[in-house]
C-alpha positions as CSV (number, residue, x, y, z in Angstrom):
1,M,5.5,-3.4,-6.6
2,F,1.8,-3.4,-7.2
3,T,1.1,-1.0,-10.6
4,L,-1.8,-0.6,-13.0
5,T,-1.6,0.9,-16.3
6,I,-5.6,1.2,-18.0
7,L,-4.7,0.8,-21.9
8,G,-7.9,1.6,-22.8
9,S,-11.6,2.0,-21.4
10,G,-14.9,2.3,-23.2
11,S,-18.1,0.5,-24.9
12,A,-15.9,0.3,-27.8
13,G,-13.2,-2.3,-25.9
14,N,-11.7,-2.3,-22.1
15,C,-8.2,-3.8,-21.1
16,A,-6.0,-3.6,-18.3
17,L,-2.8,-4.3,-16.7
18,V,-1.9,-4.7,-14.0
19,Q,2.2,-5.9,-12.5
20,T,3.9,-6.5,-10.2
21,G,8.1,-7.2,-9.6
22,Q,7.6,-10.8,-10.9
23,C,4.5,-10.8,-12.5
24,R,2.6,-9.3,-15.3
25,L,-1.7,-10.0,-16.4
26,L,-3.7,-8.1,-18.5
27,V,-7.8,-7.9,-17.6
28,D,-10.0,-8.4,-20.5
29,G,-8.7,-8.5,-24.3
30,G,-11.3,-5.8,-25.3
31,L,-9.5,-4.0,-27.7
32,S,-8.2,-4.6,-31.0
33,A,-5.1,-6.8,-30.7
34,R,-2.8,-4.0,-33.1
35,Q,-4.2,-1.8,-30.8
36,M,-3.2,-4.1,-27.4
37,V,0.5,-5.0,-28.7
38,A,0.7,-1.1,-29.2
39,R,-0.7,0.3,-26.2
40,L,1.7,-2.4,-24.3
41,A,4.7,-1.0,-26.0
42,T,3.6,2.9,-24.5
43,A,4.1,0.7,-21.3
44,G,7.5,-0.8,-22.7
45,I,5.8,-4.3,-21.9
46,A,6.9,-7.2,-24.7
47,P,3.1,-9.2,-24.5
48,E,5.4,-12.6,-24.5
49,T,5.8,-11.9,-21.0
50,L,3.0,-11.8,-20.3
51,D,1.7,-14.4,-17.3
52,G,-1.6,-14.4,-18.1
53,I,-4.7,-12.9,-19.1
54,L,-7.8,-12.9,-16.8
55,I,-11.2,-12.7,-18.3
56,T,-14.8,-10.9,-16.9
57,H,-16.8,-11.5,-19.1
58,E,-17.5,-13.0,-23.2
59,H,-18.9,-9.5,-24.8
60,G,-17.1,-8.3,-27.6
61,D,-15.5,-5.0,-25.6
62,H,-13.9,-7.0,-23.1
63,V,-12.6,-10.4,-25.0
64,G,-12.6,-9.0,-29.3
65,G,-9.0,-8.8,-29.9
66,L,-8.0,-11.9,-28.0
67,G,-8.6,-14.4,-30.9
68,V,-6.1,-12.7,-32.8
69,F,-3.3,-11.5,-30.2
70,C,-3.6,-15.5,-28.7
71,K,-3.2,-16.7,-32.1
72,K,0.6,-14.8,-32.0
73,F,1.0,-14.5,-28.9
74,D,1.1,-17.8,-26.5
75,V,-0.9,-15.9,-23.1
76,P,-3.0,-18.3,-20.9
77,L,-6.2,-17.9,-20.5
78,Y,-8.1,-17.6,-17.3
79,C,-11.9,-17.5,-16.8
80,N,-14.9,-20.4,-16.2
81,P,-15.7,-22.8,-18.5
82,L,-19.2,-21.3,-19.2
83,T,-17.2,-18.0,-20.5
84,A,-14.4,-20.4,-22.4
85,E,-17.7,-22.0,-24.1
86,S,-18.6,-18.4,-25.1
87,M,-16.1,-17.8,-25.7
88,R,-14.9,-21.1,-27.9
89,A,-17.8,-20.8,-30.2
90,G,-17.1,-17.1,-30.8
91,A,-15.7,-17.9,-35.3
92,G,-11.4,-16.9,-35.0
93,H,-10.8,-17.9,-31.3
94,H,-7.4,-19.1,-31.5
95,A,-6.6,-19.8,-27.6
96,K,-4.5,-22.8,-26.8
97,D,-3.7,-22.0,-23.6
98,W,-7.1,-22.5,-21.0
99,R,-7.2,-22.0,-17.5
100,L,-10.2,-22.2,-15.9
101,F,-11.6,-21.4,-12.6
102,A,-14.5,-22.2,-11.0
103,T,-16.7,-18.7,-10.0
104,G,-16.1,-17.5,-6.6
105,N,-13.0,-19.4,-5.9
106,D,-9.4,-18.1,-5.7
107,F,-6.0,-19.0,-6.9
108,S,-2.6,-17.3,-7.0
109,I,-0.2,-16.7,-10.7
110,K,3.3,-16.1,-9.5
111,D,2.9,-13.0,-6.3
112,I,-0.5,-12.4,-7.0
113,T,-3.4,-13.9,-5.4
114,V,-7.3,-13.2,-7.9
115,Q,-10.4,-13.4,-6.6
116,T,-13.1,-13.9,-8.4
117,F,-16.8,-13.7,-7.8
118,P,-20.3,-13.1,-10.3
119,V,-21.6,-9.9,-10.9
120,P,-25.5,-10.0,-12.0
121,H,-24.9,-8.4,-15.5
122,D,-26.5,-10.4,-19.2
123,A,-23.5,-12.6,-19.7
124,V,-23.5,-16.2,-19.1
125,D,-21.5,-16.1,-15.5
126,P,-19.6,-12.9,-15.5
127,V,-17.2,-12.0,-12.3
128,G,-15.5,-9.2,-10.8
129,F,-11.6,-9.4,-9.7
130,V,-9.8,-8.7,-5.9
131,L,-5.5,-8.8,-6.8
132,H,-4.2,-9.2,-4.1
133,S,-0.3,-8.8,-3.7
134,G,2.0,-7.6,-1.0
135,G,-0.5,-6.5,1.6
136,T,-2.2,-4.3,-1.4
137,S,-5.1,-5.2,-2.8
138,L,-7.1,-3.8,-6.6
139,G,-10.8,-4.5,-7.7
140,F,-12.5,-4.3,-10.9
141,L,-16.1,-4.0,-11.1
142,T,-16.3,-3.8,-15.3
143,D,-20.1,-4.7,-16.7
144,L,-22.3,-4.6,-13.7
145,G,-25.9,-4.3,-13.4
146,H,-26.0,-3.0,-9.0
147,A,-24.0,-3.8,-6.7
148,T,-24.6,-7.2,-4.7
149,K,-23.8,-8.1,-0.9
150,L,-21.5,-10.4,-2.0
151,V,-19.9,-7.9,-4.7
152,Y,-20.0,-5.5,-1.2
153,E,-18.2,-7.8,0.9
154,R,-16.0,-9.1,-1.4
155,V,-14.8,-5.4,-2.7
156,R,-14.8,-3.3,0.8
157,H,-11.5,-3.6,1.6
158,V,-9.5,-3.5,-1.6
159,H,-7.5,0.7,-2.2
160,T,-7.7,1.1,-5.4
161,L,-10.8,0.0,-7.1
162,V,-11.5,0.1,-11.1
163,I,-15.7,0.6,-11.2
164,E,-17.9,1.0,-15.0
165,T,-19.4,4.6,-14.8
166,N,-21.4,3.7,-17.5
167,H,-23.8,6.3,-18.8
168,D,-25.0,9.3,-17.3
169,E,-29.2,9.1,-16.2
170,K,-30.9,11.6,-18.4
171,M,-28.2,11.9,-21.5
172,L,-29.2,8.1,-22.1
173,Q,-33.6,8.9,-21.5
174,N,-32.7,12.2,-24.1
175,D,-30.5,9.4,-26.7
176,T,-32.4,9.6,-30.0
177,R,-30.2,6.8,-31.6
178,R,-30.9,3.7,-29.1
179,P,-33.9,2.5,-28.5
180,W,-36.1,2.0,-25.9
181,A,-35.1,-1.9,-25.5
182,V,-31.3,-1.2,-25.5
183,K,-31.9,1.4,-22.6
184,Q,-34.5,-0.4,-20.2
185,R,-31.6,-3.6,-21.0
186,I,-28.4,-0.7,-19.8
187,M,-31.0,0.4,-16.9
188,S,-32.0,-3.1,-15.8
189,R,-30.2,-5.3,-13.1
190,H,-28.2,-7.0,-14.7
191,G,-26.8,-3.7,-17.2
192,H,-24.7,-1.3,-15.8
193,L,-24.1,0.5,-13.6
194,S,-25.1,4.6,-13.8
195,N,-22.8,7.5,-13.1
196,A,-25.3,7.9,-9.8
197,A,-25.4,4.5,-9.2
198,A,-21.3,3.8,-9.2
199,A,-21.3,7.0,-6.5
200,N,-23.4,5.1,-4.9
201,V,-21.6,2.1,-4.4
202,V,-17.9,4.2,-4.1
203,A,-19.9,6.1,-1.0
204,E,-20.4,2.5,0.3
205,L,-17.2,1.7,0.7
206,L,-15.7,4.7,1.8
207,G,-13.8,4.2,5.9
208,N,-12.3,1.0,4.9
209,G,-8.9,1.6,3.4
210,L,-10.2,3.2,-0.3
211,E,-7.8,5.5,-1.4
212,R,-8.2,5.3,-5.0
213,V,-11.1,5.5,-7.8
214,I,-10.6,5.1,-11.1
215,L,-13.9,5.1,-13.5
216,G,-14.2,3.4,-16.6
217,H,-16.5,1.5,-19.1
218,L,-18.0,4.7,-20.2
219,S,-20.4,5.5,-23.2
220,R,-19.7,7.2,-25.6
221,D,-22.5,8.7,-26.7
222,C,-24.6,8.5,-23.0
223,N,-21.3,10.3,-20.5
224,T,-18.2,11.8,-20.7
225,P,-15.2,11.9,-18.3
226,E,-16.1,14.9,-16.7
227,V,-19.5,14.6,-15.9
228,A,-18.3,11.1,-14.8
229,L,-16.2,12.8,-12.4
230,A,-18.1,15.8,-11.1
231,T,-21.0,13.0,-10.2
232,V,-18.4,10.8,-8.0
233,R,-16.3,13.6,-6.4
234,S,-19.5,15.2,-5.8
235,K,-21.0,12.5,-4.1
236,I,-17.5,11.9,-2.4
237,S,-17.0,16.0,-1.0
238,G,-20.6,15.3,0.1
239,L,-20.4,13.7,2.8
240,G,-16.2,15.5,3.8
241,A,-13.9,12.2,2.7
242,E,-11.3,12.7,0.4
243,L,-10.5,10.7,-2.1
244,D,-8.5,9.7,-5.7
245,V,-10.6,9.7,-8.2
246,H,-9.8,8.9,-11.7
247,C,-11.4,8.3,-15.4
248,A,-9.7,6.2,-17.3
249,S,-9.6,7.0,-20.9
250,Q,-11.3,4.9,-24.4
251,K,-8.6,6.4,-26.4
252,E,-5.4,6.4,-24.5
253,I,-3.9,4.7,-21.9
254,S,-3.3,5.7,-18.3
255,G,-0.5,7.0,-16.9
256,C,1.5,4.1,-13.6
257,F,-1.0,3.9,-11.4
258,H,1.0,2.8,-7.6
259,L,-1.2,0.3,-5.9
260,G,-1.1,1.6,-1.8
261,A,0.3,5.2,-2.9
262,R,-1.7,8.1,-3.5
263,T,0.6,9.5,-6.4
264,R,0.4,8.8,-9.8
265,A,3.9,8.6,-12.2
266,A,3.4,10.0,-15.0
């Protein structure tokens, strides 16, 4: 068994649950502690049974709920030293069990091998993950301005990929809520992937065992699930390929994706 459930994903908070027969991990903890507990309960998981939380970077939409969550539940946090330092400097962080890794190093948590690699984003030391278990692999590309050669190398052979489709370029350009400087940061090479940019990344990975893509981290103002899905699916179909494509929600948990299989359990 190797499964993925997105507890929530979007500009207001990101958190995913990965399970095998032996291990239960969260990837990021950007939902409120109350929401994390509630959504874990919906997935049938007690927080105290978690084996760890993998952290991609220190921004609030990825770690904002962990201060309160770790005060109540003594769950190990896995991150690199610069991310830990930044999180510790923030007010109200109560984590006790820090498991630090050097970016680029691999490590194992029970029957899951975790591969880490740097990604270009405006954080102190942001990382992507590829999780391996039982001959199946799962990639996480949550926040990045562009896909580097190293990023492509690391996710080249994943079977399931969680990738951000943060914004539609036209919707962002036409948005009246954000000043131009913020738009420039979002669109920069250390900002966030647009729908079109993510579609291009997915297109480059076709033919290497990729079975499923889950789109995430959608902007609440400058994207919609329908637009993101249409952009990625259009790119794939234009290449004559077939791929299982889903979009994660900010408001509710996903179904349980069985990795290595094209079907999804409700």
